[in-house]
N, C-alpha and C positions, 0 to 999 in steps of 0.2 A: 974169433970162432967164442963163446962163454962157455967158463967150467960150469958144473953141476951145483958148483956154492951157490953163485950168484943168482944164475935161473932160479932156485930153491930159495934165495932172499924178494925177488921180487914178485914171486907170487901169490910169498903170502905177506908179502904187503898190499898186495890187489885187492886181498882175501879176511885180509886183517888184520893183526897177531898181537895177541899181549904177552904173549907169552918172553917176547924180548924186551920190553921195558921194564928201565934196570931205577931205580930209587931219586935218579942223578935233574932224570926228566920233569918227574913232578911239579917239579916249587915254579919252571917256566910254563910246562902247561895248565897248574892250577892258576899263578896271574894271573895271566892273556882269560883263562876266561872267569876267572872272578872278576875283571875288568870290563868285561862284556857283558856277562852279565848284568852287573853294574849300571851299566850306558844302559842301557837292554830296559833294566826295571826301569829305569827316571824316564825312557819311552815309552811307559806301557798307554798311558794315560792317549797322548799323541796318536796309539798304537790301534787304540778301539774306536779311535776315530776315523781309520784307515780303513774300519771296516764298511764304513759310509761308505757315496758315491767319492768322486775325487774331484765333483763342483760343490758337492757340501761339505768338506772337510776341507776344503776351500773359501768355502764362505765361514766357516767357521776359522779362515786366520791360520788353515794351514800349509805349508809347501808339501805333497805329498810327495813332488819328484825329489824334492831334499833330505825329506824321512826317509825315505826307498834307496838314497844312496849312502845316508851317513847306514843307516842298519846292514847294509849292504859289506860294506866297508867290515864292520863290526865282525858282522860272522864271518866273514872272509879270511876274516885272521884268528879265528876262534877257532875254526877248521882246522884250517892248518894248521897250526899250531899241534892242535891230536892230528893230525892224522900224520905230519910229517915224523910222530915218534910210532904212533901203531897202525898206520898203513888205512889205506879206508875201512870199515867197515860197515859198510850196508844196512838200510832201512832200518836203526834207532834212529837218527833224526829224521826219519820220514813218516813213518810212524807212532811216535811215541807223542808226541803231539797232536796231532791229530785225535790218537786212544785218551788223553790226557781231558783234549778241549771237548768231546764226547763226555763224559764223565763230570766236571767240573764247572763247564760254560766256557763259554769263551772273551771270557775277560782277562784283558794280558795280562795283569798284576797281579793274577792266580793261574794264570798258564806256563809265566817265560820259571818261578820258582818250580812250580810243579813239575812242566815238564823234564829239568834241571836234575832234580829228585827220581823221578820213576825210567827217565832213560839210565842215570847210572846203573841205578839198580836193576834193570834190564838187559842192561852189560854186562852188572857183574854177576847174575843170575847166567844169562848165554858162554858167559864164562868157564863158570860152574862145570856147565854142563858139559862143554869142550874137551875139558880136561878131566873128567867124571866116568866119558866114554871110552874103555878096556878095546879099543885098539893099538896095534904095532907104532903109532906115530901118534901124536896128538891132534886131534882136527883143529883148525881154525876159528879163531868166536867167529870171523866174518861168515862161513858157511853156515853158522845155526842161526844167529842172526836172521840169514837170508831164508831159512827154513820155513824159519815162525813168522820171522816179517813178511815171508811174500806172501799167504795164505788172509793176513790181516789187510795188507795192501791191495790186495784183492777184494776182500769183502768191504774194505772203505771205499772200495771204486763202484761197486757194484751197489752201495747201500747208496752213497750219492745221484747215478744216473737216475734210481728209480724215485727219489727226490725232486730227480727235476723233469721224469715224465710223469 
């Protein structure tokens, strides 16, 4: 059997909570994300080519499969380092890059750094909201990101469907 404290910890990890984060975790997460962002920025021109079809990118001398694998590995390490400390915080990595792309265009040289800044600001804003709502217990930040992110994600899906039709 599981005690209530363990269940509460699992719940907070599943919805994401910044309240339990300590300053000891910051250097590790910062270094992993800084290295990952630098790698992605170095690959940004190749990522722009990936918006073409694979055969067009291959004609320009790029191995799309290898680039996808490298990006998957880098992004997996970045996501795993963050999730291991704060839990699963939904919609930040899902909606922020799409919203940034709508505003500034699809050039990854600009989308990547803008997504880092806007994603951090979005998460900080959601954390401030979650801590300022006056209830008996603090609402996890993942709940707030979901409340804000789900309608935006729905809007993006509907918008994309209209463009396809």
